[in-house]
Backbone as JSON Lines, residues from 0, in Angstrom:
{"i":0,"aa":"M","n":[145.01,105.47,122.83],"ca":[143.9,106.03,123.61],"c":[142.58,105.76,122.9]}
{"i":1,"aa":"I","n":[141.52,105.57,123.68],"ca":[140.18,105.37,123.16],"c":[139.41,106.68,123.3]}
{"i":2,"aa":"L","n":[139.03,107.29,122.18],"ca":[138.33,108.57,122.23],"c":[136.86,108.42,122.6]}
{"i":3,"aa":"D","n":[136.25,107.29,122.2],"ca":[134.82,107.09,122.43],"c":[134.61,105.71,123.05]}
{"i":4,"aa":"P","n":[134.9,105.56,124.34],"ca":[134.8,104.24,124.97],"c":[133.36,103.77,125.09]}
{"i":5,"aa":"S","n":[133.17,102.48,125.07],"ca":[131.84,101.92,125.25],"c":[131.43,102.02,126.71]}
{"i":6,"aa":"S","n":[130.14,101.99,126.96],"ca":[129.62,102.09,128.32],"c":[129.47,100.71,128.93]}
{"i":7,"aa":"G","n":[129.35,100.68,130.26],"ca":[129.11,99.42,130.96],"c":[130.17,99.13,132.01]}
{"i":8,"aa":"Q","n":[129.74,98.46,133.08],"ca":[130.66,98.09,134.15],"c":[130.02,97.01,135.0]}
{"i":9,"aa":"W","n":[130.84,96.32,135.78],"ca":[130.35,95.28,136.68],"c":[129.91,95.91,137.99]}
{"i":10,"aa":"F","n":[128.75,95.46,138.48],"ca":[128.24,95.87,139.78],"c":[128.2,94.64,140.69]}
{"i":11,"aa":"I","n":[128.3,94.88,141.98],"ca":[128.11,93.82,142.98],"c":[126.94,94.24,143.86]}
{"i":12,"aa":"A","n":[125.87,93.44,143.85],"ca":[124.67,93.75,144.61],"c":[124.87,93.4,146.09]}
{"i":13,"aa":"H","n":[123.91,93.83,146.91],"ca":[124.0,93.56,148.35],"c":[123.96,92.06,148.64]}
{"i":14,"aa":"D","n":[123.35,91.28,147.73],"ca":[123.3,89.83,147.94],"c":[124.56,89.14,147.44]}
{"i":15,"aa":"G","n":[125.54,89.94,146.98],"ca":[126.8,89.37,146.53],"c":[126.84,89.02,145.06]}
{"i":16,"aa":"Q","n":[125.71,89.12,144.37],"ca":[125.68,88.79,142.95],"c":[126.44,89.83,142.15]}
{"i":17,"aa":"R","n":[127.25,89.38,141.23],"ca":[128.02,90.26,140.36],"c":[127.32,90.3,139.01]}
{"i":18,"aa":"W","n":[126.98,91.49,138.55],"ca":[126.22,91.58,137.3],"c":[126.67,92.76,136.45]}
{"i":19,"aa":"W","n":[126.5,92.59,135.14],"ca":[126.95,93.59,134.19],"c":[125.86,94.63,133.97]}
{"i":20,"aa":"F","n":[126.22,95.88,134.14],"ca":[125.28,96.98,133.95],"c":[125.77,97.9,132.86]}
{"i":21,"aa":"D","n":[124.99,98.04,131.8],"ca":[125.3,98.98,130.73],"c":[124.41,100.2,130.92]}
{"i":22,"aa":"S","n":[125.02,101.3,131.35],"ca":[124.26,102.52,131.63],"c":[123.84,103.24,130.36]}
{"i":23,"aa":"G","n":[124.47,102.9,129.23],"ca":[124.15,103.54,127.97],"c":[124.98,104.77,127.67]}
{"i":24,"aa":"S","n":[125.76,105.23,128.63],"ca":[126.57,106.44,128.43],"c":[127.78,106.4,129.34]}
{"i":25,"aa":"V","n":[128.94,106.75,128.8],"ca":[130.14,106.8,129.63],"c":[130.0,107.86,130.71]}
{"i":26,"aa":"A","n":[129.19,108.89,130.46],"ca":[128.96,109.92,131.48],"c":[128.17,109.35,132.65]}
{"i":27,"aa":"F","n":[127.23,108.46,132.37],"ca":[126.48,107.82,133.45],"c":[127.39,106.87,134.23]}
{"i":28,"aa":"D","n":[128.26,106.15,133.5],"ca":[129.23,105.29,134.19],"c":[130.11,106.12,135.13]}
{"i":29,"aa":"F","n":[130.51,107.29,134.65],"ca":[131.32,108.22,135.44],"c":[130.58,108.57,136.73]}
{"i":30,"aa":"A","n":[129.28,108.87,136.61],"ca":[128.49,109.22,137.78],"c":[128.32,108.04,138.73]}
{"i":31,"aa":"Y","n":[128.28,106.83,138.16],"ca":[128.08,105.65,138.98],"c":[129.35,105.17,139.68]}
{"i":32,"aa":"T","n":[130.41,105.96,139.67],"ca":[131.59,105.62,140.46],"c":[131.44,106.08,141.91]}
{"i":33,"aa":"G","n":[130.3,106.71,142.21],"ca":[130.06,107.18,143.58],"c":[129.34,108.5,143.65]}
{"i":34,"aa":"G","n":[128.83,108.99,142.53],"ca":[128.16,110.28,142.52],"c":[126.76,110.28,143.09]}
{"i":35,"aa":"F","n":[126.12,109.1,143.12],"ca":[124.75,109.01,143.63],"c":[124.76,108.71,145.13]}
{"i":36,"aa":"P","n":[123.77,109.2,145.85],"ca":[123.69,108.89,147.28],"c":[123.53,107.39,147.49]}
{"i":37,"aa":"G","n":[124.14,106.88,148.54],"ca":[124.02,105.46,148.82],"c":[125.03,105.02,149.87]}
{"i":38,"aa":"P","n":[125.16,103.71,150.05],"ca":[126.11,103.18,151.04],"c":[127.54,103.6,150.73]}
{"i":39,"aa":"A","n":[128.37,103.54,151.74],"ca":[129.77,103.97,151.59],"c":[130.51,103.15,150.53]}
{"i":40,"aa":"D","n":[130.13,101.87,150.36],"ca":[130.86,101.04,149.4],"c":[130.5,101.35,147.96]}
{"i":41,"aa":"W","n":[129.56,102.27,147.73],"ca":[129.28,102.72,146.37],"c":[130.36,103.67,145.86]}
{"i":42,"aa":"E","n":[131.11,104.24,146.79],"ca":[132.16,105.18,146.41],"c":[133.39,104.42,145.93]}
{"i":43,"aa":"H","n":[133.79,104.66,144.67],"ca":[134.95,103.99,144.1],"c":[136.21,104.83,144.18]}
{"i":44,"aa":"W","n":[136.07,106.12,144.39],"ca":[137.21,107.02,144.39],"c":[137.48,107.52,145.81]}
{"i":45,"aa":"H","n":[138.7,107.32,146.26],"ca":[139.08,107.79,147.59],"c":[140.32,108.68,147.55]}
{"i":46,"aa":"E","n":[140.98,108.72,146.41],"ca":[142.18,109.53,146.24],"c":[142.4,109.78,144.76]}
{"i":47,"aa":"P","n":[143.24,110.75,144.4],"ca":[143.46,111.06,142.99],"c":[143.86,109.87,142.13]}
{"i":48,"aa":"E","n":[144.62,108.95,142.69],"ca":[145.07,107.8,141.9],"c":[143.89,106.94,141.43]}
{"i":49,"aa":"D","n":[142.79,106.94,142.19],"ca":[141.62,106.18,141.78],"c":[141.02,106.76,140.49]}
{"i":50,"aa":"L","n":[141.01,108.08,140.39],"ca":[140.55,108.71,139.16],"c":[141.52,108.42,138.02]}
{"i":51,"aa":"A","n":[142.81,108.46,138.29],"ca":[143.81,108.14,137.26],"c":[143.62,106.72,136.75]}
{"i":52,"aa":"T","n":[143.3,105.81,137.65],"ca":[143.03,104.43,137.25],"c":[141.8,104.34,136.36]}
{"i":53,"aa":"W","n":[140.77,105.11,136.69],"ca":[139.55,105.1,135.88],"c":[139.84,105.62,134.47]}
{"i":54,"aa":"W","n":[140.64,106.67,134.37],"ca":[141.01,107.18,133.05],"c":[141.76,106.12,132.25]}
{"i":55,"aa":"R","n":[142.66,105.4,132.9],"ca":[143.41,104.36,132.2],"c":[142.49,103.23,131.74]}
{"i":56,"aa":"E","n":[141.59,102.82,132.61],"ca":[140.71,101.7,132.27],"c":[139.7,102.05,131.19]}
{"i":57,"aa":"R","n":[139.19,103.27,131.22],"ca":[138.15,103.66,130.27],"c":[138.69,104.21,128.96]}
{"i":58,"aa":"F","n":[139.68,105.05,129.05],"ca":[140.19,105.73,127.86],"c":[141.58,105.27,127.44]}
{"i":59,"aa":"E","n":[142.16,104.36,128.22],"ca":[143.54,103.95,127.98],"c":[144.45,105.17,127.94]}
{"i":60,"aa":"A","n":[144.16,106.1,128.83],"ca":[144.92,107.35,128.91],"c":[145.66,107.39,130.24]}
{"i":61,"aa":"D","n":[146.95,107.48,130.15],"ca":[147.79,107.53,131.35],"c":[148.13,108.99,131.63]}
{"i":62,"aa":"V","n":[147.32,109.62,132.48],"ca":[147.51,111.04,132.75],"c":[147.67,111.27,134.25]}
{"i":63,"aa":"P","n":[148.49,112.23,134.64],"ca":[148.61,112.56,136.06],"c":[147.33,113.23,136.57]}
{"i":64,"aa":"V","n":[146.99,112.94,137.8],"ca":[145.8,113.54,138.42],"c":[146.23,114.18,139.73]}
{"i":65,"aa":"S","n":[146.13,115.49,139.78],"ca":[146.48,116.22,141.0],"c":[145.28,116.28,141.93]}
{"i":66,"aa":"A","n":[145.5,116.78,143.13],"ca":[144.4,116.93,144.08],"c":[143.33,117.87,143.53]}
{"i":67,"aa":"S","n":[143.74,118.92,142.82],"ca":[142.77,119.85,142.25],"c":[142.0,119.21,141.09]}
{"i":68,"aa":"N","n":[142.69,118.42,140.26],"ca":[142.01,117.66,139.2],"c":[140.95,116.74,139.8]}
{"i":69,"aa":"Y","n":[141.34,116.08,140.86],"ca":[140.45,115.14,141.55],"c":[139.22,115.86,142.11]}
{"i":70,"aa":"G","n":[139.45,117.01,142.72],"ca":[138.34,117.77,143.27],"c":[137.38,118.24,142.19]}
{"i":71,"aa":"R","n":[137.91,118.68,141.06],"ca":[137.04,119.11,139.96],"c":[136.24,117.94,139.38]}
{"i":72,"aa":"A","n":[136.88,116.77,139.32],"ca":[136.19,115.59,138.81],"c":[135.02,115.21,139.71]}
{"i":73,"aa":"R","n":[135.23,115.28,141.0],"ca":[134.15,114.94,141.93],"c":[133.0,115.94,141.83]}
{"i":74,"aa":"E","n":[133.32,117.2,141.62],"ca":[132.27,118.21,141.45],"c":[131.44,117.94,140.2]}
{"i":75,"aa":"L","n":[132.13,117.64,139.1],"ca":[131.41,117.34,137.87],"c":[130.6,116.06,138.01]}
{"i":76,"aa":"R","n":[131.17,115.08,138.66],"ca":[130.47,113.81,138.87],"c":[129.17,114.03,139.63]}
{"i":77,"aa":"H","n":[129.23,114.84,140.67],"ca":[128.03,115.13,141.45],"c":[126.98,115.84,140.59]}
{"i":78,"aa":"A","n":[127.42,116.79,139.77],"ca":[126.49,117.52,138.92],"c":[125.81,116.6,137.91]}
{"i":79,"aa":"I","n":[126.57,115.68,137.34],"ca":[125.99,114.74,136.38],"c":[125.0,113.81,137.07]}
{"i":80,"aa":"A","n":[125.38,113.27,138.23],"ca":[124.48,112.37,138.96],"c":[123.19,113.09,139.35]}
{"i":81,"aa":"E","n":[123.32,114.31,139.81],"ca":[122.15,115.1,140.2],"c":[121.24,115.33,138.99]}
{"i":82,"aa":"S","n":[121.84,115.57,137.84],"ca":[121.07,115.83,136.62],"c":[120.39,114.56,136.11]}
{"i":83,"aa":"V","n":[121.1,113.44,136.16],"ca":[120.51,112.17,135.72],"c":[119.29,111.84,136.58]}
{"i":84,"aa":"F","n":[119.42,112.01,137.89],"ca":[118.3,111.72,138.77],"c":[117.12,112.63,138.46]}
{"i":85,"aa":"A","n":[117.38,113.91,138.29],"ca":[116.29,114.86,138.02],"c":[115.57,114.52,136.72]}
{"i":86,"aa":"V","n":[116.33,114.25,135.66],"ca":[115.73,113.94,134.37],"c":[114.93,112.63,134.44]}
{"i":87,"aa":"S","n":[115.46,111.64,135.15],"ca":[114.76,110.35,135.25],"c":[113.44,110.48,135.99]}
{"i":88,"aa":"Q","n":[113.31,111.5,136.85],"ca":[112.08,111.72,137.61],"c":[111.2,112.8,136.98]}
{"i":89,"aa":"N","n":[111.59,113.25,135.78],"ca":[110.86,114.34,135.1],"c":[110.85,115.62,135.93]}
{"i":90,"aa":"H","n":[111.94,115.85,136.66],"ca":[112.08,117.06,137.45],"c":[113.0,118.04,136.72]}
{"i":91,"aa":"R","n":[112.94,119.27,137.13],"ca":[113.82,120.28,136.57],"c":[115.25,120.06,137.06]}
{"i":92,"aa":"V","n":[116.2,120.1,136.17],"ca":[117.6,119.92,136.57],"c":[118.07,121.16,137.31]}
{"i":93,"aa":"P","n":[118.69,121.02,138.47],"ca":[119.17,122.17,139.23],"c":[120.08,123.06,138.39]}
{"i":94,"aa":"E","n":[119.87,124.37,138.48],"ca":[120.62,125.31,137.64],"c":[122.13,125.22,137.88]}
{"i":95,"aa":"E","n":[122.52,124.99,139.11],"ca":[123.95,124.91,139.42],"c":[124.59,123.73,138.69]}
{"i":96,"aa":"A","n":[123.86,122.6,138.64],"ca":[124.38,121.43,137.93],"c":[124.46,121.7,136.43]}
{"i":97,"aa":"V","n":[123.42,122.33,135.89],"ca":[123.41,122.67,134.46],"c":[124.59,123.56,134.12]}
{"i":98,"aa":"S","n":[124.81,124.58,134.93],"ca":[125.89,125.53,134.67],"c":[127.25,124.85,134.68]}
{"i":99,"aa":"L","n":[127.46,123.97,135.65],"ca":[128.75,123.3,135.76],"c":[129.0,122.36,134.58]}
{"i":100,"aa":"I","n":[127.99,121.59,134.22],"ca":[128.14,120.67,133.08],"c":[128.38,121.45,131.8]}
{"i":101,"aa":"N","n":[127.61,122.51,131.59],"ca":[127.79,123.32,130.38],"c":[129.16,123.99,130.34]}
{"i":102,"aa":"E","n":[129.64,124.41,131.5],"ca":[130.96,125.04,131.56],"c":[132.03,124.06,131.13]}
{"i":103,"aa":"W","n":[131.96,122.84,131.63],"ca":[132.95,121.83,131.26],"c":[132.79,121.4,129.81]}
{"i":104,"aa":"A","n":[131.57,121.32,129.33],"ca":[131.34,120.9,127.95],"c":[131.87,121.92,126.95]}
{"i":105,"aa":"A","n":[132.0,123.16,127.38],"ca":[132.49,124.22,126.5],"c":[134.02,124.28,126.48]}
{"i":106,"aa":"R","n":[134.67,123.55,127.37],"ca":[136.13,123.57,127.42],"c":[136.72,122.62,126.38]}
{"i":107,"aa":"P","n":[138.0,122.78,126.06],"ca":[138.63,121.88,125.09],"c":[138.62,120.43,125.6]}
{"i":108,"aa":"D","n":[138.16,119.52,124.74],"ca":[138.18,118.11,125.12],"c":[139.38,117.43,124.44]}
{"i":109,"aa":"V","n":[139.33,116.14,124.27],"ca":[140.42,115.42,123.63],"c":[140.1,115.31,122.13]}
{"i":110,"aa":"P","n":[140.82,116.02,121.29],"ca":[140.48,116.04,119.86],"c":[141.05,114.83,119.13]}
{"i":111,"aa":"P","n":[140.36,114.33,118.11],"ca":[140.93,113.25,117.3],"c":[142.12,113.77,116.51]}
{"i":112,"aa":"Q","n":[143.14,112.93,116.36],"ca":[144.35,113.3,115.64],"c":[144.72,112.21,114.64]}
{"i":113,"aa":"L","n":[145.32,112.6,113.54],"ca":[145.74,111.65,112.52],"c":[147.21,111.28,112.72]}
{"i":114,"aa":"C","n":[147.45,110.0,112.87],"ca":[148.83,109.46,112.95],"c":[149.6,109.9,114.19]}
{"i":115,"aa":"K","n":[148.91,110.38,115.2],"ca":[149.6,110.69,116.45],"c":[148.6,110.72,117.58]}
{"i":116,"aa":"E","n":[149.11,110.58,118.78],"ca":[148.26,110.59,119.95],"c":[147.76,112.01,120.22]}
{"i":117,"aa":"P","n":[146.5,112.17,120.59],"ca":[145.98,113.5,120.87],"c":[146.51,114.04,122.2]}
{"i":118,"aa":"P","n":[146.5,115.36,122.36],"ca":[146.88,115.93,123.66],"c":[145.82,115.59,124.69]}
{"i":119,"aa":"V","n":[146.23,115.03,125.8],"ca":[145.23,114.6,126.79],"c":[145.69,114.97,128.19]}
{"i":120,"aa":"T","n":[144.77,115.49,128.96],"ca":[144.96,115.79,130.38],"c":[143.7,115.35,131.1]}
{"i":121,"aa":"S","n":[143.76,115.33,132.4],"ca":[142.57,114.97,133.17],"c":[141.43,115.96,132.9]}
{"i":122,"aa":"D","n":[141.75,117.24,132.82],"ca":[140.69,118.23,132.58],"c":[140.1,118.09,131.17]}
{"i":123,"aa":"R","n":[140.92,117.74,130.19],"ca":[140.37,117.5,128.84],"c":[139.43,116.29,128.85]}
{"i":124,"aa":"L","n":[139.76,115.29,129.63],"ca":[138.89,114.12,129.75],"c":[137.59,114.48,130.46]}
{"i":125,"aa":"L","n":[137.66,115.38,131.42],"ca":[136.43,115.86,132.08],"c":[135.53,116.57,131.07]}
{"i":126,"aa":"A","n":[136.13,117.34,130.17],"ca":[135.34,118.0,129.13],"c":[134.68,116.98,128.23]}
{"i":127,"aa":"T","n":[135.38,115.9,127.92],"ca":[134.81,114.83,127.12],"c":[133.62,114.2,127.83]}
{"i":128,"aa":"I","n":[133.77,113.96,129.14],"ca":[132.67,113.4,129.93],"c":[131.48,114.35,129.95]}
{"i":129,"aa":"A","n":[131.75,115.64,130.13],"ca":[130.66,116.63,130.17],"c":[129.89,116.66,128.86]}
{"i":130,"aa":"R","n":[130.59,116.57,127.74],"ca":[129.91,116.56,126.45],"c":[129.07,115.31,126.28]}
{"i":131,"aa":"A","n":[129.57,114.19,126.78],"ca":[128.78,112.96,126.73],"c":[127.54,113.09,127.6]}
{"i":132,"aa":"A","n":[127.67,113.78,128.73],"ca":[126.52,114.0,129.61],"c":[125.46,114.87,128.93]}
{"i":133,"aa":"V","n":[125.91,115.93,128.26],"ca":[124.97,116.8,127.55],"c":[124.23,116.0,126.48]}
{"i":134,"aa":"S","n":[124.96,115.22,125.72],"ca":[124.35,114.42,124.66],"c":[123.31,113.46,125.21]}
{"i":135,"aa":"A","n":[123.63,112.81,126.33],"ca":[122.71,111.83,126.92],"c":[121.49,112.51,127.54]}
{"i":136,"aa":"L","n":[121.72,113.56,128.3],"ca":[120.62,114.19,129.03],"c":[119.67,114.94,128.12]}
{"i":137,"aa":"R","n":[120.12,115.31,126.93],"ca":[119.22,115.95,125.97],"c":[118.21,114.95,125.4]}
{"i":138,"aa":"K","n":[118.5,113.66,125.57],"ca":[117.54,112.61,125.18],"c":[116.71,112.25,126.41]}
{"i":139,"aa":"S","n":[116.05,113.22,126.98],"ca":[115.39,113.04,128.28],"c":[114.37,111.91,128.27]}
{"i":140,"aa":"E","n":[113.7,111.69,127.13],"ca":[112.7,110.63,127.08],"c":[113.33,109.25,127.12]}
{"i":141,"aa":"R","n":[114.65,109.18,126.94],"ca":[115.35,107.9,126.98],"c":[116.07,107.66,128.31]}
{"i":142,"aa":"V","n":[116.03,108.61,129.21],"ca":[116.65,108.42,130.53],"c":[115.6,107.74,131.41]}
{"i":143,"aa":"R","n":[115.89,106.52,131.8],"ca":[114.9,105.68,132.47],"c":[115.37,105.2,133.84]}
{"i":144,"aa":"V","n":[114.4,104.71,134.61],"ca":[114.66,104.02,135.87],"c":[114.22,102.58,135.67]}
{"i":145,"aa":"C","n":[115.01,101.64,136.16],"ca":[114.66,100.23,136.04],"c":[113.22,100.0,136.5]}
{"i":146,"aa":"R","n":[112.49,99.19,135.76],"ca":[111.08,98.97,136.03],"c":[110.82,98.12,137.27]}
{"i":147,"aa":"A","n":[111.84,97.42,137.76],"ca":[111.65,96.6,138.95],"c":[111.31,97.49,140.15]}
{"i":148,"aa":"G","n":[110.33,97.09,140.92],"ca":[109.88,97.91,142.04],"c":[110.91,98.1,143.13]}
{"i":149,"aa":"D","n":[111.86,97.17,143.22],"ca":[112.88,97.26,144.27],"c":[114.23,97.71,143.72]}
{"i":150,"aa":"C","n":[114.24,98.36,142.56],"ca":[115.49,98.81,141.95],"c":[115.33,100.25,141.49]}
{"i":151,"aa":"A","n":[116.34,101.06,141.76],"ca":[116.27,102.48,141.38],"c":[117.41,102.85,140.42]}
{"i":152,"aa":"V","n":[118.0,101.86,139.78],"ca":[119.12,102.13,138.87],"c":[118.62,102.86,137.63]}
{"i":153,"aa":"M","n":[119.36,103.89,137.23],"ca":[118.99,104.72,136.08],"c":[119.93,104.46,134.92]}
{"i":154,"aa":"Y","n":[119.43,104.62,133.71],"ca":[120.24,104.35,132.53],"c":[119.69,105.14,131.34]}
{"i":155,"aa":"L","n":[120.49,105.2,130.29],"ca":[120.06,105.79,129.03],"c":[119.68,104.64,128.1]}
{"i":156,"aa":"D","n":[118.45,104.63,127.66],"ca":[117.97,103.57,126.77],"c":[118.47,103.85,125.36]}
{"i":157,"aa":"T","n":[119.45,103.08,124.92],"ca":[120.02,103.26,123.59],"c":[119.52,102.2,122.61]}
{"i":158,"aa":"S","n":[118.54,101.4,123.04],"ca":[118.02,100.37,122.15],"c":[117.31,100.99,120.96]}
{"i":159,"aa":"R","n":[117.33,100.29,119.84],"ca":[116.7,100.82,118.63],"c":[115.2,101.02,118.83]}
{"i":160,"aa":"S","n":[114.57,100.09,119.55],"ca":[113.12,100.18,119.76],"c":[112.74,101.15,120.86]}
{"i":161,"aa":"G","n":[113.7,101.47,121.72],"ca":[113.41,102.39,122.8],"c":[112.51,101.82,123.88]}
{"i":162,"aa":"N","n":[112.55,100.51,124.06],"ca":[111.66,99.89,125.06],"c":[112.42,99.11,126.13]}
{"i":163,"aa":"R","n":[113.66,99.48,126.4],"ca":[114.41,98.81,127.47],"c":[113.71,99.05,128.79]}
{"i":164,"aa":"A","n":[113.49,97.99,129.55],"ca":[112.74,98.09,130.8],"c":[113.58,97.86,132.04]}
{"i":165,"aa":"W","n":[114.71,97.17,131.89],"ca":[115.46,96.74,133.07],"c":[116.88,97.3,133.08]}
{"i":166,"aa":"C","n":[117.41,97.44,134.29],"ca":[118.81,97.83,134.4],"c":[119.69,96.77,133.76]}
{"i":167,"aa":"S","n":[119.28,95.49,133.94],"ca":[120.03,94.37,133.37],"c":[119.09,93.17,133.25]}
{"i":168,"aa":"M","n":[119.09,92.53,132.08],"ca":[118.3,91.31,131.94],"c":[118.87,90.21,132.82]}
{"i":169,"aa":"Q","n":[120.17,90.27,133.09],"ca":[120.81,89.26,133.93],"c":[120.28,89.32,135.37]}
{"i":170,"aa":"R","n":[119.88,90.52,135.8],"ca":[119.46,90.68,137.19],"c":[117.95,90.92,137.29]}
{"i":171,"aa":"C","n":[117.51,92.14,137.15],"ca":[116.09,92.45,137.35],"c":[115.2,91.82,136.28]}
{"i":172,"aa":"G","n":[115.66,91.8,135.03],"ca":[114.86,91.18,133.99],"c":[114.66,89.7,134.24]}
{"i":173,"aa":"N","n":[115.71,89.01,134.67],"ca":[115.62,87.59,134.96],"c":[114.72,87.32,136.16]}
{"i":174,"aa":"R","n":[114.81,88.14,137.19],"ca":[113.96,87.96,138.36],"c":[112.5,88.15,138.0]}
{"i":175,"aa":"H","n":[112.22,89.13,137.12],"ca":[110.84,89.36,136.68],"c":[110.3,88.14,135.94]}
{"i":176,"aa":"K","n":[111.12,87.55,135.07],"ca":[110.69,86.37,134.33],"c":[110.37,85.21,135.28]}
{"i":177,"aa":"I","n":[111.24,85.02,136.28],"ca":[111.04,83.93,137.23],"c":[109.74,84.13,138.01]}
{"i":178,"aa":"R","n":[109.5,85.37,138.47],"ca":[108.27,85.64,139.22],"c":[107.04,85.41,138.35]}
{"i":179,"aa":"A","n":[107.12,85.84,137.08],"ca":[105.98,85.68,136.17],"c":[105.7,84.2,135.91]}
{"i":180,"aa":"L","n":[106.74,83.42,135.71],"ca":[106.56,81.99,135.47],"c":[106.0,81.28,136.69]}
{"i":181,"aa":"R","n":[106.5,81.64,137.85],"ca":[106.0,81.03,139.08],"c":[104.55,81.4,139.34]}
{"i":182,"aa":"A","n":[104.19,82.64,138.99],"ca":[102.81,83.08,139.17],"c":[101.87,82.27,138.29]}
{"i":183,"aa":"R","n":[102.37,81.84,137.12],"ca":[101.55,81.02,136.21],"c":[101.66,79.53,136.53]}
{"i":184,"aa":"G","n":[102.53,79.21,137.48],"ca":[102.71,77.81,137.85],"c":[103.57,77.04,136.89]}
{"i":185,"aa":"D","n":[104.27,77.72,135.99],"ca":[105.1,77.07,134.98],"c":[106.54,76.99,135.48]}
{"i":186,"aa":"T","n":[106.76,76.18,136.52],"ca":[108.09,76.12,137.14],"c":[109.09,75.36,136.28]}
{"i":187,"aa":"S","n":[108.6,74.62,135.27],"ca":[109.53,73.86,134.43],"c":[110.43,74.76,133.61]}
{"i":188,"aa":"R","n":[110.0,76.02,133.41],"ca":[110.79,76.94,132.59],"c":[111.61,77.91,133.42]}
{"i":189,"aa":"V","n":[111.51,77.81,134.75],"ca":[112.26,78.71,135.61],"c":[113.73,78.37,135.54]}
{"i":190,"aa":"R","n":[114.55,79.38,135.3],"ca":[115.99,79.21,135.26],"c":[116.62,80.24,136.2]}
{"i":191,"aa":"T","n":[117.7,79.87,136.81],"ca":[118.4,80.8,137.68],"c":[119.66,81.26,136.99]}
{"i":192,"aa":"D","n":[120.28,82.29,137.53],"ca":[121.51,82.8,136.96],"c":[122.62,81.76,136.97]}
{"i":193,"aa":"S","n":[122.59,80.85,137.97],"ca":[123.64,79.85,138.04],"c":[123.54,78.88,136.87]}
{"i":194,"aa":"E","n":[122.31,78.66,136.33],"ca":[122.14,77.78,135.2],"c":[122.5,78.46,133.89]}
{"i":195,"aa":"H","n":[122.44,79.78,133.91],"ca":[122.82,80.58,132.75],"c":[123.83,81.62,133.21]}
{"i":196,"aa":"P","n":[125.09,81.24,133.36],"ca":[126.09,82.2,133.87],"c":[126.22,83.38,132.96]}
{"i":197,"aa":"P","n":[126.58,84.56,133.51],"ca":[126.74,85.76,132.7],"c":[127.87,85.63,131.71]}
{"i":198,"aa":"R","n":[127.86,86.49,130.71],"ca":[128.9,86.49,129.72],"c":[130.26,86.79,130.35]}
{"i":199,"aa":"Q","n":[131.3,86.53,129.62],"ca":[132.63,86.79,130.15],"c":[132.79,88.26,130.49]}
{"i":200,"aa":"E","n":[133.59,88.52,131.48],"ca":[133.8,89.9,131.9],"c":[134.42,90.71,130.77]}
{"i":201,"aa":"I","n":[133.89,91.89,130.59],"ca":[134.42,92.81,129.61],"c":[135.24,93.84,130.33]}
{"i":202,"aa":"S","n":[136.47,93.98,129.99],"ca":[137.32,94.97,130.66],"c":[136.81,96.35,130.33]}
{"i":203,"aa":"S","n":[136.85,97.21,131.32],"ca":[136.32,98.57,131.11],"c":[137.38,99.59,131.47]}
């Protein structure tokens, strides 16, 4: 099992482009499985097994997920998404969301163990996610919205310099560079994603 999984996942844009998005926090990745308002295809979970698959892919944890586990996960996911949006807009986080996240963060999570696998359940993993959410959201000045005018993707800026501007250099950052070069008339340096294919897929 992976106690502290890295963040990031593949997104597919409306234009069909597949791009790697590192949200900066596994809790934000959790919210981006369908917690934010949007088109129906943003929803990745349709039944308990979908959550079980997410646990396996992210934590390498094979745990049963009941209907009640699934319902609790969706509630926490909504609270985290609501909180991320509020913090990114410099708004007050809704008290109901704060209470739910804090409640889960106070529950037993998955503890590190020496020479044996830790006790793990879906609810313990939810507590782990809630603690990651608390840690990320307390860095409110680092919760950002992509600088592109046509993008509303939110992320936690974990860069050392704290100046991350784009959801992804592969997508919005690259488009900004192309527009800037074209505006200066320097088309010789314009490159498209097809000329610089993205890095190999990282399993998540």
